[in-house]
ROSE-4610 file (N, C-alpha, C; in Angstrom, 1 decimal, always signed):
// ROSE-4610
residu = [M/M/M/L/L/L/K/K/K/A/A/A/Q/Q/Q/T/T/T/N/N/N/T/T/T/L/L/L/G/G/G/Y/Y/Y/F/F/F/N/N/N/G/G/G/M/M/M/C/C/C/L/L/L/D/D/D/C/C/C/M/M/M/D/D/D/R/R/R/S/S/S/K/K/K/P/P/P/L/L/L/G/G/G/E/E/E/T/T/T/V/V/V/G/G/G/D/D/D/E/E/E/Y/Y/Y/E/E/E/E/E/E/R/R/R/N/N/N/K/K/K/C/C/C/V/V/V/D/D/D/G/G/G/R/R/R/W/W/W/D/D/D/T/T/T/Q/Q/Q/C/C/C/R/R/R/I/I/I/K/K/K/H/H/H/S/S/S/Q/Q/Q/P/P/P/T/T/T/W/W/W/Y/Y/Y/I/I/I/S/S/S/W/W/W/L/L/L/G/G/G/R/R/R/P/P/P/D/D/D/M/M/M/R/R/R/E/E/E/K/K/K/I/I/I/L/L/L/R/R/R/G/G/G/P/P/P/D/D/D/G/G/G/Y/Y/Y/R/R/R/A/A/A/P/P/P/E/E/E/Y/Y/Y/Q/Q/Q]
num = [1/1/1/2/2/2/3/3/3/4/4/4/5/5/5/6/6/6/7/7/7/8/8/8/9/9/9/10/10/10/11/11/11/12/12/12/13/13/13/14/14/14/15/15/15/16/16/16/17/17/17/18/18/18/19/19/19/20/20/20/21/21/21/22/22/22/23/23/23/24/24/24/25/25/25/26/26/26/27/27/27/28/28/28/29/29/29/30/30/30/31/31/31/32/32/32/33/33/33/34/34/34/35/35/35/36/36/36/37/37/37/38/38/38/39/39/39/40/40/40/41/41/41/42/42/42/43/43/43/44/44/44/45/45/45/46/46/46/47/47/47/48/48/48/49/49/49/50/50/50/51/51/51/52/52/52/53/53/53/54/54/54/55/55/55/56/56/56/57/57/57/58/58/58/59/59/59/60/60/60/61/61/61/62/62/62/63/63/63/64/64/64/65/65/65/66/66/66/67/67/67/68/68/68/69/69/69/70/70/70/71/71/71/72/72/72/73/73/73/74/74/74/75/75/75/76/76/76/77/77/77/78/78/78/79/79/79/80/80/80/81/81/81/82/82/82/83/83/83/84/84/84/85/85/85]
x = [-16.5/-15.6/-14.4/-13.6/-12.3/-11.6/-13.0/-13.0/-13.0/-13.7/-13.1/-11.8/-11.6/-10.0/-8.9/-9.2/-7.8/-8.1/-9.0/-9.4/-8.9/-9.1/-8.1/-6.8/-6.2/-4.4/-4.3/-5.2/-4.4/-4.4/-4.9/-5.0/-3.9/-3.3/-2.3/-1.0/-0.1/+1.3/+2.6/+2.1/+3.2/+3.7/+4.5/+4.7/+6.3/+6.0/+7.2/+7.9/+9.2/+10.2/+10.2/+10.3/+10.5/+9.7/+8.2/+7.0/+7.3/+7.7/+8.0/+9.0/+9.9/+11.2/+10.2/+9.6/+9.5/+8.4/+7.5/+6.1/+6.6/+7.8/+8.5/+8.2/+7.8/+7.6/+9.5/+9.8/+11.0/+11.1/+10.2/+10.1/+9.0/+8.6/+7.6/+6.6/+7.0/+5.9/+6.1/+5.2/+5.1/+4.5/+4.8/+4.6/+4.7/+4.6/+3.7/+4.6/+5.9/+7.5/+6.9/+6.3/+6.0/+5.2/+3.7/+2.9/+3.0/+3.5/+4.0/+4.4/+5.5/+6.2/+5.9/+4.5/+4.1/+2.7/+2.3/+1.0/+1.6/+0.3/+0.0/+0.2/+0.5/+1.2/+0.2/-0.6/-1.6/-1.8/-2.2/-3.1/-2.1/-1.0/+0.0/+1.1/+0.8/+1.4/+2.8/+3.4/+4.0/+5.9/+4.9/+6.1/+7.6/+7.5/+9.3/+9.5/+9.2/+9.0/+10.1/+10.7/+11.5/+10.8/+9.2/+8.6/+7.7/+6.7/+5.5/+4.4/+3.4/+2.4/+1.2/-0.2/-1.3/-1.3/-2.3/-2.3/-2.6/-3.3/-3.4/-1.8/-1.2/+0.6/+1.4/+0.8/+1.2/+0.8/-1.3/-1.5/-0.6/-0.8/-0.6/+1.3/+1.9/+3.4/+3.3/+2.6/+2.3/+3.3/+4.0/+4.8/+4.1/+3.8/+3.2/+1.9/+1.3/-0.1/-0.8/-1.7/-3.0/-3.5/-3.8/-4.1/-4.0/-2.5/-1.7/-2.3/-1.9/-2.6/-3.9/-4.9/-6.3/-6.4/-5.8/-5.7/-4.8/-4.2/-3.0/-4.5/-5.0/-5.5/-7.3/-7.4/-8.7/-8.2/-7.1/-6.6/-6.6/-6.2/-6.5/-7.9/-8.8/-10.2/-11.2/-10.4/-10.9/-11.4/-11.9/-12.1/-11.3/-11.4/-10.5/-9.7/-8.6/-7.7/-8.2/-8.0/-8.2/-6.9/-8.0/-6.7/-6.3/-4.5/-4.3/-4.5/-5.3/-5.4/-4.6]
y = [+23.2/+23.0/+22.5/+23.9/+23.6/+22.7/+21.6/+20.9/+19.7/+19.3/+18.0/+18.0/+19.6/+19.5/+19.6/+20.0/+19.9/+18.2/+17.2/+15.8/+15.3/+15.8/+14.6/+15.2/+16.1/+16.6/+15.7/+15.1/+14.0/+13.0/+12.4/+10.7/+10.5/+11.8/+11.3/+12.1/+11.4/+12.3/+12.0/+11.9/+12.0/+10.3/+10.2/+8.4/+8.1/+6.7/+6.3/+5.8/+5.8/+5.3/+3.9/+3.6/+1.9/+1.4/+1.9/+1.1/+1.1/+1.8/+1.8/+0.9/+0.5/-0.4/-2.0/-1.6/-3.2/-4.0/-2.9/-3.9/-3.8/-3.5/-4.0/-5.6/-5.7/-7.6/-8.0/-9.1/-9.5/-10.4/-10.9/-12.1/-12.4/-13.2/-13.8/-14.3/-14.7/-15.2/-14.5/-14.4/-13.5/-14.6/-14.8/-15.8/-15.2/-16.2/-15.6/-14.8/-15.0/-14.0/-12.2/-12.2/-11.1/-10.3/-11.4/-10.5/-10.6/-11.3/-10.7/-9.7/-9.1/-7.9/-6.8/-7.0/-5.9/-5.3/-6.4/-6.1/-5.4/-4.5/-4.1/-4.8/-4.0/-5.1/-4.5/-4.3/-3.8/-3.1/-2.9/-1.7/-0.7/-1.0/+0.3/-0.8/+0.9/+0.3/+0.9/+1.7/+2.2/+1.6/+0.2/-0.4/-0.7/-0.6/-1.4/+0.0/+1.1/+2.6/+3.6/+3.9/+5.3/+6.7/+6.7/+7.7/+7.2/+7.8/+7.2/+8.0/+6.8/+7.5/+6.9/+6.4/+6.2/+5.3/+4.2/+3.6/+4.3/+5.1/+6.2/+6.3/+6.4/+6.5/+5.4/+4.0/+3.2/+2.6/+2.8/+2.6/+3.1/+4.8/+5.3/+5.2/+4.1/+3.9/+3.0/+2.1/+0.6/+0.4/-0.7/-0.9/-2.1/-2.9/-4.5/-4.2/-5.6/-6.6/-5.6/-4.9/-5.0/-5.5/-7.2/-8.3/-8.1/-8.3/-8.8/-7.5/-6.1/-5.4/-5.2/-5.9/-5.9/-7.2/-8.3/-9.3/-9.0/-7.8/-7.4/-6.6/-5.8/-4.9/-5.7/-6.4/-7.8/-8.3/-9.1/-9.1/-10.7/-11.5/-13.1/-13.5/-12.8/-13.3/-12.9/-12.2/-11.7/-10.4/-9.9/-8.3/-7.3/-6.0/-4.9/-4.9/-4.3/-4.9/-2.9/-3.0/-1.8/-0.7/+0.4/+1.3/+2.0/+3.1/+3.3/+4.6/+5.1/+6.2/+7.1]
z = [+2.2/+1.2/+1.9/+2.7/+2.6/+3.6/+4.3/+5.1/+4.0/+3.4/+2.0/+1.9/+1.0/+1.1/+1.9/+2.7/+4.1/+4.4/+4.5/+4.6/+3.6/+2.4/+1.0/+0.9/+1.0/+1.5/+2.2/+3.1/+4.5/+4.5/+2.9/+2.5/+1.7/+1.2/+0.5/+0.6/+1.0/+1.6/+0.1/-0.7/-2.2/-2.1/-3.4/-3.8/-2.6/-1.9/-1.6/-2.1/-2.2/-2.7/-2.3/-0.8/-0.6/-1.2/-0.6/-1.1/-3.0/-3.3/-5.2/-5.5/-4.4/-4.6/-4.4/-3.2/-2.7/-3.2/-4.1/-4.8/-6.7/-6.8/-8.2/-8.7/-9.3/-9.3/-10.1/-9.4/-9.8/-10.6/-11.5/-12.2/-12.6/-13.3/-13.8/-13.3/-11.6/-11.1/-9.7/-8.8/-7.6/-6.7/-5.6/-4.7/-3.4/-2.7/-1.1/-0.4/-1.0/-0.3/-0.4/-2.1/-2.3/-1.7/-1.5/-0.7/+0.4/+1.2/+2.5/+2.5/+1.8/+1.6/+1.8/+1.0/+0.5/+1.3/+2.5/+2.7/+4.3/+4.6/+5.6/+7.0/+8.3/+9.0/+10.6/+11.1/+12.0/+11.6/+10.2/+9.7/+9.4/+9.3/+8.7/+7.9/+6.5/+5.4/+5.2/+6.5/+6.4/+7.5/+7.5/+8.9/+8.0/+6.5/+6.3/+5.1/+5.7/+5.1/+6.1/+5.1/+6.0/+6.3/+6.1/+6.2/+6.6/+7.4/+7.3/+6.8/+6.4/+5.2/+5.3/+4.8/+5.1/+3.4/+3.5/+2.2/+1.2/+1.4/-0.2/-1.0/-0.1/-0.4/-1.1/-0.4/-0.7/-2.1/-2.2/-3.3/-4.3/-4.5/-5.8/-5.9/-5.0/-5.1/-5.6/-5.3/-6.1/-7.9/-7.9/-9.5/-9.4/-9.0/-9.4/-10.0/-10.0/-11.1/-9.9/-11.0/-10.1/-9.9/-10.1/-9.2/-8.3/-7.5/-7.0/-5.6/-5.8/-5.6/-4.6/-5.5/-4.9/-4.0/-4.5/-2.9/-2.1/-2.1/-0.9/+0.3/-0.7/-0.1/+0.2/-0.2/+0.2/+1.3/+1.3/+2.6/+2.7/+4.0/+3.5/+3.7/+3.8/+4.3/+2.9/+1.9/+1.0/+1.1/+2.4/+2.8/+2.5/+2.0/+2.2/+3.5/+3.5/+4.9/+5.3/+6.8/+7.6/+6.8/+7.0/+6.3/+7.4/+7.1/+8.5/+8.8/+9.7/+10.1/+10.7]
């Protein structure tokens, strides 16, 4: 049980203010630039952030539309993007 608890705590590093700011919708329409700004790069979700964190932190910090979050998570091929380890 302790190992599972330790692993789970390692998945989430709190909320990221940089991800929160980047994911706020800037208007009625959400375009390719918005998607590009918020996606992972080489499996990393924190490349534009001041702190290092994993995908669960990006996910919980998301302030945009849920459908756009899912599109970004699924990646360009419609499959889930690789998770940051």
